[in-house]
N, C-alpha and C positions, 0 to 999 in steps of 0.2 A: 215807528219806533216803540219798542215795548219798554215797560219798567223792569226794574230788577227785582227778583223775588227777595223777601227779606232774609237775613242771615244772621247767625247769633253776634250780637254785638251789645255793649254796653253804653247806654245814653246818660249822660250826666248833666243835672241841673242843680241849680241853688239850693232846693231843699229836699230833692229826691234824686236816686240813681236807678234806671231801670236795667236790669239783666235778664238773660233768659231764664225761665222757670226751670227748677231743678227740684227731684225728690228730697234733697237735702234742706231745702227750704221749708218743709213741712212743719216741723215743732214750732218755728217761730210764727209761720202763718196761722197756725191753730191757736196760739197764745194770742196773737193779734185780734183774732176773730172771737174767741171763745165767750160765751156769753152775750153777744152783741147780735141777735137774730134780727132786730130790726134794720140794723145797718146792712145786713147781709140780704134783706127781703127783695131787692130787686134782681137778685142772681135767678137763673133757673132751675136751681136745686135748693132744697132745703139746707138749712145751716147744718153743719157736722157737729155731733154730740161728742166726738172723742177725735185723737189725733189720727187713730185708724181711718175714721170717716173722712178726715181731711185729706188723708194721703190717697184714699180710693179717688176722691173727685180730682186730685191732682193727676194722678195716672190716667183718668178719662181723658182729662184734656190733653196731656201730653200724647195720648194715643191719637186724638183728633189732630194733633200738630203732626205727627208722624206721617198720617194719612194725607196731608197737604190742606187741611181745612183751616189752618189757624197759625199763628206764631204768638206765643205767650211770653209775657215778661213778669218778673216779680219786681214789686215797688219796694226799694231799699231807703230807710230813712238815711240822708246823706251823712248826718253826724255820726250815726252809730253803725251804718251798713246793716242794720237789723230788717229782715222782711216784715213788711207791714200789709202787703196787699198785693193785687195783681190786676193786670190789664192785658189786651190781645189785639192784634190785627187779626181780622175775620174776612171770610168771603173774598180772599185775594184773587183778582183777576189782573194778571200782568198784561195780558193783551190788551184790554179796555182801560189800563192804567188807574185802576179803582181799587179800593179796599174799604172796609168797615173798621172801625176802633170800638172795642167793647169788651164784655165780660168783665167790666171794670168794678173793683172792690177795694176799699181803703179802709184800715183799721181806724179806732179811735183815737190814736195819737197825732194822727195827719188829718182826719177828715175835718172839713170846715175850714181848713186853712188855705193859703194860695197855693200849697203843694197839689191839691186837687186840680187846679188849672194847669199847673206846670206839666203835669203827667200828660194831658192831652197835648199840650204844645211839643212837647218832645216828640211825641209819636207823629204828631201831624207833620211836623218839619222833617223828621226822618224819613217819612214817606214820601215827601216833595223830592227830598235828595235822591230818593230811589227812583225817581222818574214817575211816580204816581201824580196823576193831575186831579183826581177827585179822591177826597177823604169823607166818609159818611159814619153817622152814628144813629143807631136805632135803639130807643129805650122806651120804658113804661111811661105814658103821658102823665101818671101820677107822680112820678119821680121829680119833685120841684128842685132840688139841688142840681140835677144834670141839667135842666133848663137854665138855671143861672150860670152854670159853668159854659154853656154853649153862647151864651150873651155875651161873655167875658173873652171869649175868643172869636167872636164875630162870626161865628156860624149862622148859616141861612136857614130858618125852618121850612121846610118843602111840603109838609103834610101830615096826615093822621091816616094810619091804617087802623080802620075800626075792627073791633072784635077779632084781633089779629093772632095772638097766641095765648094759650092757657097758662096762668100763674101756677106756681107749685099747690096752692091751696084750692085748685080747680076753677077760680074765677078766670073772666076773660079779660085780657089785657088790650087797649088800644095803644099802638106802637106809634111813637112820633118820630119823624125823620128830620135830621139835619145834616148840613154838607158843608165844607169849604173846598172851594177850586184853588189849585196851584196858581200863583200870580203870572198874568201873562205879560211877561217882559222879555227883553233880549238878554238872556243870561249866558255866561260861559257853560261848556259842558260839565254837567254834575254839581251845578250850583243851584240855589234856590233862594227865594226872597220870602223872610218871614213877614206874616201880615202885621198891620198896626195893632199893637197890643196895649192894654192898659198896663201901667207900672204896677209891681208887686208891693203890697204893704212892708213896710220895714220890718225887720225879723222879730222886733219885741212884740208886735202886734199879731204876728204869725204864731209864735209861741204862746200867746196868751188868748188866742181864738177858741172859742169852746166850739166842739163838734155839734152840729145841728142835728136835733133828734128828728128821725123819719117818722111823722105821724101816718098810721094808717087810718082810712075813714071806717066809721062804724059799720058793721055788717049789715045794719038794716037800712042804712042812707044810701049803699052802694052795691050790696049784694056780695061784698067781700070783706073779710076781717083779716088780722094780722097772720102771716104764714105760720105755719107749725114749724116746731123746731125739729131737726133730724134730717137725715139723708135721703133723697129723693132721686129718681132717675134723671139724668141729664137731659133737658130739652132743647129745643131748637130756638131758644129765645135770646135776643139779642142782649149781651152783657151790659151791665150797669145794675 
């Protein structure tokens, strides 16, 4: 039995709604990102300096989707339905019932809140519903925020790929791998069982939470500095 390929669908949570990425999302996505190069720093391209550069990045990702290499979602803030980030299914293999979740970025309005966890839960649980039995994440080992998210969704750390891919600034990234397997239970067709998860904080705490800044190591200590702003060629790097 194989899994079903992802298809256009809206996934609604308490704090966010995920819907297929479209070009008309570009203006709001650029406004959500503009000037936040440090929050953008874990992506495999340099931060866009204009709306036109953001559009080019989105066009590149939609071309990747058209070729069957990914399925991309825009993150909408639930209250305003305004685009504030994106995330994707990557390396989709229906025969082996596995896929990656990545190319993740979230603007400052929701960064550091429980919404960041909810986004991954929505995609993970939808993948189980489609018949995938393994969901995987790969991201920069220096990305402490993503490590924290993995802990909150009970993902298992599987190992480290050393000197795996280049960052946009030319330095080398160690890639950490996490995964969650579908629950092994007797379920009716098309059903899935969500994993045991921590309860979200009350809305007041979520709204008040300040986004956690991304702190880049000093160039002298690690050989890398903060990524340069601007658009670079899309790499093969795992989102986040």
